[in-house]
N, CA, C and O atoms as CSV, one atom per row, in Angstrom:
chain,resi,resn,atom,element,x,y,z
A,1,MET,N,N,0.814,-1.187,0.000
A,1,MET,CA,C,0.000,0.000,0.000
A,1,MET,C,C,0.866,1.263,0.000
A,1,MET,O,O,0.453,2.291,-0.536
A,2,PHE,N,N,2.047,1.198,0.588
A,2,PHE,CA,C,2.935,2.350,0.567
A,2,PHE,C,C,3.681,2.403,-0.753
A,2,PHE,O,O,3.973,1.373,-1.361
A,3,HIS,N,N,3.985,3.616,-1.186
A,3,HIS,CA,C,4.763,3.828,-2.392
A,3,HIS,C,C,6.144,4.351,-2.004
A,3,HIS,O,O,6.402,4.645,-0.837
A,4,LYS,N,N,7.015,4.461,-2.982
A,4,LYS,CA,C,8.369,4.926,-2.711
A,4,LYS,C,C,8.388,6.315,-2.093
A,4,LYS,O,O,9.265,6.618,-1.284
A,5,ILE,N,N,7.441,7.157,-2.458
A,5,ILE,CA,C,7.406,8.532,-1.957
A,5,ILE,C,C,7.029,8.590,-0.477
A,5,ILE,O,O,7.316,9.589,0.183
A,6,ASP,N,N,6.396,7.549,0.058
A,6,ASP,CA,C,5.926,7.557,1.435
A,6,ASP,C,C,7.052,7.355,2.455
A,6,ASP,O,O,7.012,7.922,3.547
A,7,TYR,N,N,8.024,6.572,2.108
A,7,TYR,CA,C,9.047,6.180,3.076
A,7,TYR,C,C,9.882,7.347,3.613
A,7,TYR,O,O,10.149,7.372,4.815
A,8,PRO,N,N,10.308,8.315,2.793
A,8,PRO,CA,C,11.067,9.442,3.373
A,8,PRO,C,C,10.265,10.231,4.409
A,8,PRO,O,O,10.822,10.688,5.407
A,9,PHE,N,N,8.969,10.390,4.179
A,9,PHE,CA,C,8.140,11.106,5.132
A,9,PHE,C,C,7.999,10.329,6.442
A,9,PHE,O,O,8.112,10.908,7.522
A,10,LEU,N,N,7.753,9.025,6.347
A,10,LEU,CA,C,7.601,8.213,7.552
A,10,LEU,C,C,8.912,8.118,8.330
A,10,LEU,O,O,8.917,8.186,9.559
A,11,ILE,N,N,10.011,7.962,7.618
A,11,ILE,CA,C,11.313,7.883,8.288
A,11,ILE,C,C,11.649,9.219,8.931
A,11,ILE,O,O,12.147,9.260,10.056
A,12,GLY,N,N,11.380,10.315,8.223
A,12,GLY,CA,C,11.636,11.642,8.784
A,12,GLY,C,C,10.813,11.920,10.033
A,12,GLY,O,O,11.322,12.484,11.002
A,13,ALA,N,N,9.537,11.525,10.014
A,13,ALA,CA,C,8.679,11.724,11.180
A,13,ALA,C,C,9.156,10.872,12.355
A,13,ALA,O,O,9.146,11.331,13.497
A,14,PHE,N,N,9.570,9.641,12.084
A,14,PHE,CA,C,10.046,8.768,13.157
A,14,PHE,C,C,11.347,9.303,13.758
A,14,PHE,O,O,11.508,9.318,14.979
A,15,ILE,N,N,12.270,9.740,12.909
A,15,ILE,CA,C,13.532,10.295,13.416
A,15,ILE,C,C,13.266,11.559,14.217
A,15,ILE,O,O,13.891,11.778,15.255
A,16,SER,N,N,12.357,12.384,13.751
A,16,SER,CA,C,12.002,13.598,14.480
A,16,SER,C,C,11.408,13.269,15.845
A,16,SER,O,O,11.720,13.928,16.837
A,17,PHE,N,N,10.556,12.254,15.896
A,17,PHE,CA,C,9.966,11.847,17.170
A,17,PHE,C,C,11.031,11.358,18.147
A,17,PHE,O,O,11.042,11.753,19.313
A,18,VAL,N,N,11.916,10.508,17.670
A,18,VAL,CA,C,12.979,9.981,18.533
A,18,VAL,C,C,13.891,11.116,19.003
A,18,VAL,O,O,14.293,11.159,20.166
A,19,ALA,N,N,14.212,12.033,18.089
A,19,ALA,CA,C,15.067,13.159,18.461
A,19,ALA,C,C,14.387,14.056,19.493
A,19,ALA,O,O,15.042,14.550,20.411
A,20,SER,N,N,13.087,14.267,19.349
A,20,SER,CA,C,12.392,15.130,20.306
A,20,SER,C,C,12.341,14.495,21.696
A,20,SER,O,O,12.479,15.192,22.702
A,21,VAL,N,N,12.148,13.197,21.755
A,21,VAL,CA,C,12.143,12.519,23.057
A,21,VAL,C,C,13.529,12.575,23.687
A,21,VAL,O,O,13.662,12.821,24.886
A,22,ALA,N,N,14.565,12.347,22.874
A,22,ALA,CA,C,15.928,12.408,23.392
A,22,ALA,C,C,16.256,13.818,23.885
A,22,ALA,O,O,16.848,13.980,24.952
A,23,LEU,N,N,15.877,14.826,23.121
A,23,LEU,CA,C,16.133,16.204,23.541
A,23,LEU,C,C,15.364,16.552,24.811
A,23,LEU,O,O,15.883,17.240,25.691
A,24,TRP,N,N,14.134,16.077,24.901
A,24,TRP,CA,C,13.299,16.362,26.071
A,24,TRP,C,C,13.966,15.851,27.350
A,24,TRP,O,O,14.038,16.566,28.349
A,25,PHE,N,N,14.450,14.611,27.310
A,25,PHE,CA,C,15.000,14.007,28.514
A,25,PHE,C,C,16.476,14.312,28.737
A,25,PHE,O,O,16.929,14.331,29.882
A,26,LEU,N,N,17.233,14.549,27.679
A,26,LEU,CA,C,18.674,14.679,27.831
A,26,LEU,C,C,19.191,16.106,27.764
A,26,LEU,O,O,20.229,16.409,28.353
A,27,VAL,N,N,18.490,16.992,27.060
A,27,VAL,CA,C,19.033,18.332,26.862
A,27,VAL,C,C,18.136,19.389,27.493
A,27,VAL,O,O,18.483,19.974,28.519
A,28,SER,N,N,16.988,19.631,26.881
A,28,SER,CA,C,16.111,20.699,27.350
A,28,SER,C,C,14.681,20.410,26.913
A,28,SER,O,O,14.441,19.902,25.817
A,29,HIS,N,N,13.743,20.740,27.783
A,29,HIS,CA,C,12.337,20.555,27.441
A,29,HIS,C,C,11.946,21.436,26.252
A,29,HIS,O,O,11.161,21.019,25.400
A,30,ASP,N,N,12.484,22.633,26.195
A,30,ASP,CA,C,12.145,23.549,25.101
A,30,ASP,C,C,12.601,23.008,23.751
A,30,ASP,O,O,11.853,23.075,22.776
A,31,TYR,N,N,13.806,22.480,23.681
A,31,TYR,CA,C,14.306,21.903,22.437
A,31,TYR,C,C,13.469,20.692,22.038
A,31,TYR,O,O,13.162,20.504,20.861
A,32,GLY,N,N,13.105,19.881,23.013
A,32,GLY,CA,C,12.271,18.721,22.731
A,32,GLY,C,C,10.913,19.108,22.179
A,32,GLY,O,O,10.411,18.469,21.254
A,33,LEU,N,N,10.307,20.162,22.745
A,33,LEU,CA,C,9.020,20.630,22.229
A,33,LEU,C,C,9.152,21.166,20.812
A,33,LEU,O,O,8.307,20.898,19.958
A,34,PHE,N,N,10.212,21.921,20.565
A,34,PHE,CA,C,10.413,22.488,19.229
A,34,PHE,C,C,10.547,21.401,18.177
A,34,PHE,O,O,9.900,21.468,17.132
A,35,VAL,N,N,11.367,20.414,18.435
A,35,VAL,CA,C,11.548,19.328,17.468
A,35,VAL,C,C,10.295,18.461,17.409
A,35,VAL,O,O,9.980,17.914,16.352
A,36,GLY,N,N,9.582,18.323,18.511
A,36,GLY,CA,C,8.351,17.540,18.528
A,36,GLY,C,C,7.270,18.115,17.628
A,36,GLY,O,O,6.420,17.375,17.132
A,37,ILE,N,N,7.291,19.430,17.410
A,37,ILE,CA,C,6.324,20.069,16.521
A,37,ILE,C,C,6.549,19.637,15.076
A,37,ILE,O,O,5.629,19.698,14.260
A,38,TRP,N,N,7.758,19.203,14.755
A,38,TRP,CA,C,8.059,18.790,13.384
A,38,TRP,C,C,7.267,17.550,12.978
A,38,TRP,O,O,6.928,17.397,11.804
A,39,VAL,N,N,6.968,16.672,13.915
A,39,VAL,CA,C,6.315,15.398,13.572
A,39,VAL,C,C,4.965,15.626,12.879
A,39,VAL,O,O,4.771,15.116,11.776
A,40,PRO,N,N,4.030,16.366,13.475
A,40,PRO,CA,C,2.767,16.571,12.749
A,40,PRO,C,C,2.945,17.393,11.479
A,40,PRO,O,O,2.177,17.239,10.529
A,41,SER,N,N,3.952,18.265,11.453
A,41,SER,CA,C,4.205,19.043,10.237
A,41,SER,C,C,4.648,18.139,9.096
A,41,SER,O,O,4.172,18.286,7.971
A,42,ILE,N,N,5.542,17.219,9.369
A,42,ILE,CA,C,6.014,16.284,8.350
A,42,ILE,C,C,4.872,15.399,7.876
A,42,ILE,O,O,4.723,15.168,6.676
A,43,LEU,N,N,4.068,14.903,8.804
A,43,LEU,CA,C,2.953,14.035,8.423
A,43,LEU,C,C,1.886,14.793,7.642
A,43,LEU,O,O,1.266,14.226,6.742
A,44,SER,N,N,1.661,16.063,7.966
A,44,SER,CA,C,0.712,16.876,7.207
A,44,SER,C,C,1.210,17.120,5.794
A,44,SER,O,O,0.429,17.074,4.843
A,45,LEU,N,N,2.489,17.375,5.648
A,45,LEU,CA,C,3.069,17.539,4.317
A,45,LEU,C,C,2.923,16.250,3.514
A,45,LEU,O,O,2.638,16.282,2.317
A,46,TRP,N,N,3.122,15.113,4.185
A,46,TRP,CA,C,2.966,13.815,3.528
A,46,TRP,C,C,1.544,13.643,2.989
A,46,TRP,O,O,1.355,13.194,1.859
A,47,VAL,N,N,0.552,14.000,3.798
A,47,VAL,CA,C,-0.841,13.887,3.370
A,47,VAL,C,C,-1.082,14.779,2.152
A,47,VAL,O,O,-1.746,14.364,1.201
A,48,GLY,N,N,-0.549,15.993,2.176
A,48,GLY,CA,C,-0.708,16.888,1.040
A,48,GLY,C,C,-0.102,16.327,-0.229
A,48,GLY,O,O,-0.702,16.422,-1.300
A,49,VAL,N,N,1.078,15.745,-0.119
A,49,VAL,CA,C,1.728,15.145,-1.282
A,49,VAL,C,C,0.910,13.973,-1.802
A,49,VAL,O,O,0.739,13.819,-3.011
A,50,ARG,N,N,0.405,13.147,-0.892
A,50,ARG,CA,C,-0.406,11.991,-1.309
A,50,ARG,C,C,-1.685,12.437,-2.022
A,50,ARG,O,O,-2.093,11.818,-3.005
A,51,VAL,N,N,-2.318,13.504,-1.533
A,51,VAL,CA,C,-3.544,13.999,-2.169
A,51,VAL,C,C,-3.241,14.466,-3.585
A,51,VAL,O,O,-3.999,14.171,-4.509
A,52,VAL,N,N,-2.148,15.187,-3.762
A,52,VAL,CA,C,-1.780,15.654,-5.100
A,52,VAL,C,C,-1.492,14.473,-6.019
A,52,VAL,O,O,-1.937,14.458,-7.166
A,53,ILE,N,N,-0.758,13.492,-5.530
A,53,ILE,CA,C,-0.427,12.322,-6.349
A,53,ILE,C,C,-1.689,11.544,-6.715
A,53,ILE,O,O,-1.865,11.157,-7.870
A,54,LEU,N,N,-2.562,11.314,-5.745
A,54,LEU,CA,C,-3.783,10.549,-6.024
A,54,LEU,C,C,-4.726,11.303,-6.953
A,54,LEU,O,O,-5.367,10.692,-7.808
A,55,SER,N,N,-4.821,12.616,-6.800
A,55,SER,CA,C,-5.697,13.377,-7.694
A,55,SER,C,C,-5.125,13.389,-9.106
A,55,SER,O,O,-5.879,13.372,-10.080
A,56,ASP,N,N,-3.812,13.418,-9.226
A,56,ASP,CA,C,-3.180,13.353,-10.544
A,56,ASP,C,C,-3.458,12.013,-11.214
A,56,ASP,O,O,-3.708,11.959,-12.418
A,57,HIS,N,N,-3.416,10.932,-10.439
A,57,HIS,CA,C,-3.699,9.597,-10.992
A,57,HIS,C,C,-5.143,9.499,-11.449
A,57,HIS,O,O,-5.429,8.897,-12.484
A,58,LYS,N,N,-6.065,10.091,-10.678
A,58,LYS,CA,C,-7.475,10.027,-11.065
A,58,LYS,C,C,-7.734,10.857,-12.317
A,58,LYS,O,O,-8.525,10.460,-13.172
A,59,LEU,N,N,-7.069,12.012,-12.431
A,59,LEU,CA,C,-7.273,12.852,-13.608
A,59,LEU,C,C,-6.750,12.174,-14.874
A,59,LEU,O,O,-7.312,12.347,-15.955
A,60,ARG,N,N,-5.684,11.413,-14.733
A,60,ARG,CA,C,-5.108,10.735,-15.893
A,60,ARG,C,C,-5.783,9.392,-16.183
A,60,ARG,O,O,-5.515,8.764,-17.207
A,61,GLY,N,N,-6.658,8.960,-15.274
A,61,GLY,CA,C,-7.343,7.688,-15.476
A,61,GLY,C,C,-6.530,6.492,-15.049
A,61,GLY,O,O,-6.813,5.369,-15.466
A,62,ASN,N,N,-5.524,6.713,-14.226
A,62,ASN,CA,C,-4.664,5.611,-13.766
A,62,ASN,C,C,-4.989,5.207,-12.342
A,62,ASN,O,O,-4.146,4.607,-11.676
A,63,GLY,N,N,-6.168,5.510,-11.856
A,63,GLY,CA,C,-6.516,5.198,-10.471
A,63,GLY,C,C,-6.447,3.722,-10.189
A,63,GLY,O,O,-6.795,2.899,-11.036
A,64,LYS,N,N,-5.990,3.380,-8.984
A,64,LYS,CA,C,-5.845,1.968,-8.606
A,64,LYS,C,C,-7.014,1.535,-7.779
A,64,LYS,O,O,-7.081,0.379,-7.361
């Protein structure tokens, strides 16, 4: 179900989550919160990209 374009977004969100938890506990709560905000931003961008790709497939008649 996932395509090649999905993996960079999922990996980026996971790395951001791990980094935010590490920053929260090891460095500073503020840094952890800042990096933690990246996770929903990355996932929202992923959804936007998927919508554009799927709408392009439907317009061309290549819908799966």
